[in-house]
C-alpha positions in Angstrom: 115.4 80.3 80.2 119.4 81.3 81.8 120.8 83.9 80.2 123.7 81.6 80.0 122.0 78.7 77.7 120.4 81.3 75.7 123.6 82.9 74.9 125.4 79.3 74.4 122.7 77.9 72.0 122.8 81.2 69.9 126.8 81.3 69.7 126.4 77.9 68.7 124.3 78.8 65.9 126.3 81.5 64.9 129.1 79.7 64.7 127.7 77.0 62.7 126.4 79.6 60.0 129.7 81.2 60.1 131.5 78.3 59.1 128.6 77.2 56.5 129.0 80.8 54.6 132.6 80.5 54.3 132.4 76.5 53.3 130.2 77.3 50.3 131.6 80.0 49.6 135.8 78.8 49.2 134.2 74.9 48.9 137.4 73.6 51.4 136.4 73.0 54.6 140.3 74.3 55.9 141.1 76.6 58.5 139.2 79.8 57.4 136.2 77.5 58.4 137.2 77.0 61.6 138.6 80.4 63.0 135.3 82.1 61.6 133.2 79.6 63.4 135.0 79.7 66.1 135.2 83.3 66.5 131.8 83.9 65.4 130.3 81.4 68.1 133.0 83.2 71.1 131.7 87.0 69.8 127.4 85.9 69.8 127.6 84.1 72.7 129.9 87.4 74.3 127.5 89.8 73.3 124.2 87.5 73.9 124.6 87.2 77.3 125.1 91.1 77.9 122.4 92.1 75.8 120.3 89.8 77.8 120.7 90.4 80.7 120.8 94.2 79.8 117.9 94.7 78.0 115.6 91.4 78.7 114.4 91.0 75.0 111.0 89.5 74.1 111.7 85.7 72.1 110.6 87.9 68.7 113.4 90.3 69.7 115.8 87.8 69.7 114.7 86.1 66.3 114.3 89.2 64.6 118.0 90.6 65.7 119.2 86.7 64.5 118.1 86.7 61.5 119.1 90.5 60.5 122.6 89.6 62.3 123.2 86.0 60.2 121.8 87.2 57.2 124.3 90.9 56.8 126.7 88.5 58.3 126.4 86.0 55.5 126.4 88.3 52.9 129.8 89.8 53.8 131.3 86.3 54.9 130.2 85.2 50.8 132.0 88.6 49.7 134.7 88.3 51.4 136.0 85.2 50.7 133.8 84.1 47.6 134.7 87.4 45.7 133.0 89.9 44.1 129.4 88.9 43.4 129.6 88.9 39.8 131.9 86.1 39.5 128.5 83.9 41.2 127.5 82.6 38.2 127.8 79.0 37.9 128.7 78.6 42.0 125.7 76.8 43.0 127.3 76.5 46.8 127.4 80.5 46.8 123.7 81.1 45.1 122.8 78.8 48.1 124.6 81.1 50.5 123.4 84.5 48.7 119.5 83.3 48.7 119.8 82.0 52.4 121.0 85.6 53.3 118.4 86.9 51.3 116.0 85.1 53.1 117.2 86.0 57.2 117.4 89.5 56.0 114.0 89.8 54.1 111.8 88.0 56.7 112.6 90.2 59.5 112.4 93.3 57.4 108.8 92.5 56.4 108.1 91.8 59.8 109.2 95.1 61.5 107.6 97.0 58.7 104.2 95.1 59.1 104.8 95.7 62.9 105.3 99.1 62.2 101.9 99.5 60.4 99.8 97.2 61.5 100.6 96.6 65.2 98.4 99.3 66.7 95.2 98.4 64.5 95.8 94.5 65.3 95.5 95.2 68.9 92.6 97.6 69.1 91.0 94.3 67.0 92.2 91.8 69.8 91.4 94.1 72.9 87.6 94.6 71.0 87.4 90.9 71.1 88.4 90.5 75.1 85.8 93.3 76.3 82.5 92.5 78.1 79.9 95.5 76.9 77.6 95.5 79.6 73.9 96.3 79.5 73.9 98.8 82.4 75.1 102.0 82.7 76.3 101.6 86.2 79.4 100.1 86.7 78.6 100.2 90.2 75.4 99.0 92.3 76.3 99.7 95.8 76.1 102.8 97.7 79.4 104.6 98.8 80.3 104.3 102.3 83.3 106.1 104.6 84.6 102.5 104.9 85.5 102.1 101.7 86.3 106.2 100.3 89.8 106.4 99.7 90.2 109.6 101.0 94.5 108.8 101.6 96.6 109.1 98.0 99.9 108.2 97.7 101.8 111.2 98.1 100.0 111.5 101.1 101.2 107.2 102.5 104.1 107.8 101.3 104.8 111.2 103.7 103.0 109.0 106.7 105.7 106.4 106.3 108.5 108.2 105.8 107.2 110.3 109.2 106.7 106.9 111.4 110.3 105.5 109.5 109.8 102.0 111.6 112.5 100.3 109.9 115.3 103.4 110.2 116.3 106.4 108.6 118.7 104.7 106.2 115.7 102.9 105.0 113.7 104.0 102.0 110.7 102.9 100.6 111.1 100.8 97.2 107.7 100.3 95.7 104.0 101.8 97.1 100.7 100.0 95.8 97.4 98.6 97.0 97.2 95.3 98.4 95.7 93.7 101.7 96.5 93.3 104.9 95.0 91.5 107.7 92.0 90.9 104.8 92.3 95.3 104.4 92.8 97.1 101.5 95.6 99.5 102.2 98.6 101.4 100.6 101.9 98.4 101.4 105.0 100.1 100.9 108.0 97.8 100.7 111.0 99.2 102.7 114.9 98.4 102.1 117.6 100.5 101.6 120.3 101.2 98.2 120.0 98.1 96.8 123.7 98.8 94.4 125.4 98.5 97.0 126.5 95.2 98.7 127.2 93.9 102.1 124.6 95.2 104.7 123.7 98.3 106.2 124.3 99.9 109.3 122.1 97.9 111.6 123.2 94.7 110.0 120.4 93.9 106.9 121.6 92.9 104.1 121.4 95.3 101.3 119.6 94.9 98.0 116.4 93.1 100.0 113.4 93.7 101.4 113.5 94.1 105.1 109.6 94.9 105.1 106.5 96.2 104.8 104.4 99.4 106.2 100.3 99.5 105.1 98.7 102.3 105.5 95.1 102.8 106.0 93.4 103.9 102.6 89.9 105.4 104.5 91.7 106.8 108.0 95.3 108.7 108.0 94.8 108.8 111.4 95.2 105.5 111.8 98.8 103.8 112.8 100.4 102.2 109.8 100.6 98.2 110.2 104.2 97.3 110.4 105.1 93.8 108.4 108.4 92.1 109.5 108.9 90.0 107.0 111.8 89.7 104.5 112.1 89.3 101.0 114.2 88.6 98.6 113.2 89.6 95.4 111.2 92.7 94.2 111.3 95.7 91.4 113.2 97.8 93.8 115.9 95.5 93.2 118.5 95.1 91.5 120.9 92.5 90.1 119.6 89.3 89.7 116.8 90.0 92.2 115.4 92.3 90.3 111.8 91.6 89.4 112.2 91.7 85.8 115.1 89.7 85.3 113.5 86.9 87.7 109.9 87.1 85.2 112.1 87.1 82.4 113.6 83.6 83.3 110.4 82.4 83.6 109.3 83.4 80.5 110.6 86.2 78.0 107.7 86.7 76.7 106.1 87.6 79.7 105.4 91.4 79.5 105.0 93.1 83.5 103.6 96.5 84.1 104.7 98.5 87.0 102.0 97.9 89.1 102.8 95.0 90.7 101.9 94.7 94.8 102.7 92.9 97.9 99.6 91.4 99.8 99.3 89.2 103.2 97.1 85.7 102.3 94.7 84.0 105.1 98.1 82.8 106.9 99.4 86.0 107.8 102.3 85.5 104.9 103.3 88.5 102.2 103.4 87.2 98.9 104.3 89.6 95.7 101.5 89.3 93.0 102.6 90.1 89.7 100.0 90.9 86.8 101.7 90.5 83.3 100.3 90.4 79.7 101.8 87.9 76.7 103.5 88.9 74.0 102.7 86.8 70.8 104.0 86.9 67.3 103.9 85.4 64.0 100.4 83.6 64.5 97.5 83.6 62.4 94.5 84.1 64.8 91.2 82.4 62.8 89.0 82.9 66.2 89.4 87.3 65.9 89.7 87.2 62.1 93.1 88.5 61.6 96.3 87.7 59.8 98.8 88.5 62.0 102.8 88.8 62.0 103.3 91.8 64.3 103.4 92.1 68.1 100.3 91.1 70.1 99.9 92.1 73.8 97.8 89.4 74.8 95.7 88.6 78.0 98.1 87.2 80.5 97.4 86.2 84.0 99.1 87.1 87.5 102.2 85.5 89.0 102.5 85.0 92.8 106.1 84.6 94.9 106.9 84.0 98.3 109.3 85.9 100.5 112.1 83.5 99.3 111.2 84.7 95.3 109.9 81.1 94.5 106.9 81.3 92.3 103.8 79.6 93.8 101.5 79.7 90.7 101.1 81.1 87.6 97.1 81.8 87.2 96.2 82.0 83.9 92.7 81.7 84.9 91.9 84.9 87.2 89.0 82.8 88.2 91.3 80.7 90.6 92.8 83.9 92.4 92.6 83.9 96.0 91.1 86.8 96.9 94.0 88.6 98.2 95.9 88.2 94.7 92.4 90.0 93.2 93.3 93.4 93.4 94.9 94.2 90.3 94.7 91.5 87.3 96.1 93.2 84.8 99.1 95.2 83.7 98.2 98.9 84.3 100.5 100.2 81.3 98.4 97.3 79.3 95.3 98.2 80.0 96.1 102.2 79.3 97.7 100.8 76.2 94.9 98.8 74.5 92.3 101.7 75.7 94.6 104.1 73.8 94.5 102.3 70.4 91.1 100.5 70.6 89.9 104.0 71.4 91.9 105.3 68.7 90.7 102.9 65.4 87.3 102.4 66.9 84.1 103.9 64.8 81.3 101.6 66.3 79.6 98.3 66.2 82.8 96.3 66.5 84.6 98.1 63.7 87.4 100.1 63.0 89.1 102.6 60.8 93.0 103.3 60.2 93.4 106.0 58.8 90.9 108.7 59.6 88.9 109.7 63.3 85.5 108.9 64.4 83.0 110.9 66.6 83.5 106.9 68.2 87.0 107.7 69.3 87.5 107.1 73.5 90.7 107.4 75.6 91.6 108.1 78.7 91.8 111.9 80.1 95.4 113.5 81.1 93.9 114.2 84.1 92.7 111.0 84.6 94.2 107.4 85.6 93.9 103.9 86.3 92.0 103.5 89.7 91.4 100.7 92.0 88.1 100.9 93.5 86.7 98.1 96.1 82.9 97.9 94.7 80.8 96.4 98.1 78.3 95.0 96.1 80.1 92.4 95.0 82.9 92.2 97.2 85.1 92.4 94.4 88.3 95.1 93.9 88.2 96.3 90.2 91.0 98.4 88.0 88.4 101.5 86.6 89.1 104.2 84.6 86.4 106.9 82.8 86.8 107.7 79.3 86.7 111.2 77.1 86.5 111.6 73.6 89.6 112.9 72.4 90.4 116.5 71.5 86.4 117.4 72.4 85.8 120.8 74.1 82.7 119.4 76.1 84.5 117.3 79.0 82.2 115.1 79.1 82.4 111.1 79.7 81.6 108.7 77.2 82.0 105.7 79.2 84.2 103.7 81.6 86.4 100.6 81.9 86.2 98.1 84.8 88.6 95.3 84.7 88.4 92.8 87.6 89.1 89.1 88.1 86.0 88.7 86.2 86.6 89.8 82.9 86.7 94.1 81.0 83.8 95.7 81.4 82.8 98.5 78.8 80.2 100.7 79.9 78.9 102.6 76.8 77.9 106.5 77.7 77.7 108.0 74.4 73.8 107.6 74.3 73.4 108.9 78.2 71.7 112.3 78.0 72.9 114.2 79.8 76.6 112.8 79.8 79.0 113.2 82.8 81.4 115.4 83.1 85.0 114.3 83.7 86.9 114.7 86.4 89.3 117.1 85.6 85.7 119.6 86.0 84.7 118.0 89.0 87.8 119.1 90.4 87.9 122.7 89.2 84.1 122.3 90.8 85.1 121.1 93.9 87.8 123.6 94.7 85.4 126.5 93.4 83.1 125.3 96.0 85.6 125.2 98.8 87.1 128.7 98.2 82.9 130.1 99.0 82.7 127.6 102.1 86.1 129.2 103.2 85.2 132.2 102.0 88.9 132.5 100.4 91.2 131.2 97.8 94.2 131.2 100.1 93.8 127.8 102.0 95.2 124.4 102.3 92.3 122.5 101.2 92.4 121.0 97.9 90.6 117.7 96.4 92.0 114.4 95.4 90.7 111.0 93.4 87.4 112.3 92.3 85.2 109.3 92.4 82.1 109.2 90.4 80.3 106.6 92.3 75.8 105.9 93.5 75.3 108.3 96.5 71.6 107.2 96.5 69.3 104.3 95.0 66.3 106.7 93.8 66.6 105.8 90.3 68.5 103.0 90.2 69.9 104.6 87.0 73.5 106.6 86.5 71.1 110.0 87.7 72.4 108.2 91.0 75.6 108.9 91.0 77.3 111.8 92.0 81.1 113.0 92.0 82.3 112.1 95.7 85.5 114.1 96.1 87.8 113.8 99.4 89.4 117.1 100.5 93.0 117.0 101.9 94.7 119.7 104.2 97.8 120.6 103.7 98.6 117.8 102.5 98.8 116.1 105.7 95.6 115.0 107.0 91.6 114.0 105.8 90.0 117.5 105.5 86.4 117.0 104.3 84.7 115.7 101.5 82.9 117.6 98.8 80.0 116.5 96.3 79.4 117.9 93.0 76.4 116.9 90.9 78.1 115.5 87.3 75.1 116.3 85.1 75.7 120.3 86.3 78.8 121.4 83.7 78.8 124.8 85.5 79.4 123.4 89.0 76.7 124.9 90.4 75.1 121.9 92.5 78.2 121.3 94.1 78.6 121.0 98.3 81.7 121.1 100.6 81.4 119.4 104.3 84.5 120.4 106.1 86.1 117.7 108.7 86.5 119.0 112.3 88.7 117.2 115.2 86.7 114.0 116.1 85.2 114.0 113.1 85.2 110.1 110.9 85.0 110.0 107.3 81.9 108.2 107.5 80.1 111.3 109.4 80.9 113.6 107.2 80.4 111.7 103.9 76.6 111.1 105.5 76.7 114.9 106.3 77.7 115.8 102.6 75.5 113.2 100.6 72.7 114.5 103.0 73.4 118.0 101.9 73.9 117.1 98.8 70.6 115.1 98.3 68.8 118.0 100.1 70.1 120.9 97.3 69.6 118.4 94.2 65.8 117.4 95.0 62.6 119.0 93.8 62.1 122.5 95.1 57.8 121.7 95.3 56.4 124.7 97.6 59.8 125.8 98.7 60.1 124.4 101.5 63.6 123.3 101.6 64.1 126.3 103.5 61.8 126.1 106.2 63.2 125.0 109.8 61.1 122.8 111.5 60.8 122.9 115.4 61.0 120.7 118.2 60.1 121.4 121.9 61.4 118.1 123.7 59.3 116.4 125.9 61.6 113.7 126.5 65.5 112.9 125.3 66.6 109.4 125.9 70.2 107.5 124.2 70.9 104.3 122.9 73.4 102.6 121.2 73.0 101.5 117.7 76.3 100.0 116.1 79.0 101.2 118.3 77.4 105.3 117.9 75.5 106.9 120.5 72.0 108.0 119.1 69.9 110.7 121.3 66.2 111.0 120.4 64.3 113.8 121.1 60.3 113.2 121.6 57.5 116.3 121.6 55.3 118.6 119.4 57.2 118.6 116.1 56.3 121.4 113.9 56.8 120.8 109.8 55.8 120.5 106.1 54.8 117.1 104.9 55.9 116.2 101.8 53.5 117.1 98.5 51.7 119.8 101.2 52.3 124.0 101.5 51.5 124.5 104.9 52.9 123.2 108.5 51.3 120.7 110.7 52.0 120.1 114.4 52.2 116.4 116.0 54.0 114.2 118.3 57.0 112.6 117.5 60.4 111.0 117.8 63.7 113.3 116.1 66.8 111.5 116.1 70.1 113.1 116.4 73.1 111.4 115.2 77.1 111.9 114.1 76.4 110.7 111.0 74.4 113.9 109.7 75.8 116.6 112.8 79.5 118.3 112.8 81.3 117.9 116.5 80.6 122.0 117.5 76.3 120.7 116.9 76.8 117.3 118.5 78.3 118.6 121.7 74.9 121.0 121.7 73.0 117.4 121.4 74.6 116.1 124.2 73.5 118.7 126.8 69.7 118.9 125.6 67.0 118.5 128.3 63.3 118.2 128.5 61.8 121.9 128.0 64.6 123.2 125.1 63.1 124.2 121.9 65.3 123.3 118.7 65.2 124.7 115.7 66.7 122.6 112.8 66.3 121.2 109.4 65.6 117.9 108.9 65.6 114.6 106.8 63.2 111.5 106.5 65.4 108.5 106.2 62.8 104.9 105.9 60.4 106.5 108.3 62.6 108.1 110.4 63.1 111.8 111.4 66.8 112.5 111.7 68.3 116.1 112.5 70.5 117.1 109.5 71.2 120.6 110.8 70.7 122.6 114.4 70.0 125.8 113.3 69.4 127.4 116.9 68.1 126.0 120.7 66.6 128.3 123.2 
């Protein structure tokens, strides 16, 4: 609805009401009736136009304010034109006016009081009905891989974009969120200039417009940013009529936006603006949820899709209809955080809720955590994911997780897990301590970012296969390595660190870190974890697999088989691959020759012996 049209309607309503109150008070249709009516119309029209343009209120807010204004204004007009209220006895018209004024004041007052006391409680019950309570404890099934491990955070992405400055030094980043470019998840920045000014900039580009976009790889900061030269006419970073909030308000004033609208490229190579939203609904009795409701309620909404001209392509109320490029985030981030907070605050288990007192079932988002966009390769689906702790608890343990995607909002209950995993802040602390020990000093420029609790093995097919994978940044400009810590060891003693060397890929560092971690947490058995294997090379060959070179050494191999205590000598093949070796050790492998004796530590995967670390070569 347009601002001017709604303002005109409100002005007409108040003009009629103003004239009606004067007429009921004077019992005469004379000049004062017309003057008050016209004045009320003009005043309300101008004030409404200003308030609607600046505040973008919900429909219910407009109704509440209008009724209060009409009631208070009606009392004033009745008193001014009808004399003191004690002289109203016997005047039916004036009593009618007072009754109308009383209704106009009481109805919104009751609504406001009910909202103040019951809004969060009602919202908690509603959100509980929306949750899908999973029977599984694991939010993800597929093993973590380097091509889906986010090692670039928002700050680094911003730094890389500003450094490349593809649209010139007088441009600026308007928004920066995760979207798809060329069917790949990326940080996608919309680029423009000062949206407050009018006209054109120094390059002749129209101000208050998105000039284009820059995509930054989530998994490799060394990749060159992708530049998309496509203009866009609306967005959250723009002003006046192009401001996204105003565009959405005209579509439906009850649509509630978050701060996670994002741009994404469709199958035709065109950028689209995707806007997750919730819906405000009030003054309705929701019998299916057994809630007698008169307060604001923020319900599940959908996703709006806009093209570059600012035209609405589709309002996806059914999230299952979303195309792949529009499934990155299906819910407003603030809406998820708010609902998790009120639901976690009031819950007491078994879909029951407590209003006044706290219970042991309460959940919340830790101040060091946030909602993360995570790709699940097992389902080929992107989800909004956050882990939950118990508020005011000193245990630093997780109690559950929420995963939200186009299929629904899932709750994974970890309250009965023993042991429970540590929270993300503890994982960061353990990783930082391990980095200090690995480097040998606390004065370095490595630090952990974006801890992710994800499967690193499929041994038990339960939550114990999970570990915290913590990417490292070096000097805030490049990938520095990976730390992995055992989430079920609160003291942090089972943490490994692999520092990235020149030429290392994220995948190779991740595999080295996982292998070192799995060796660390494996059962010591007879103490063979410190045993050094030996290979006397008779023949060395190489071949290509998935674009990577693998060297195979054949010869006499001395090792301790599983479940045994003594070493054995066999003839076998040992595979050497960059997935397990750093760049320095890989250079040693390249120059291996028959007759060399290699001392190393190995790992067996699917019946193949891999060299996991070279100790020495003679």
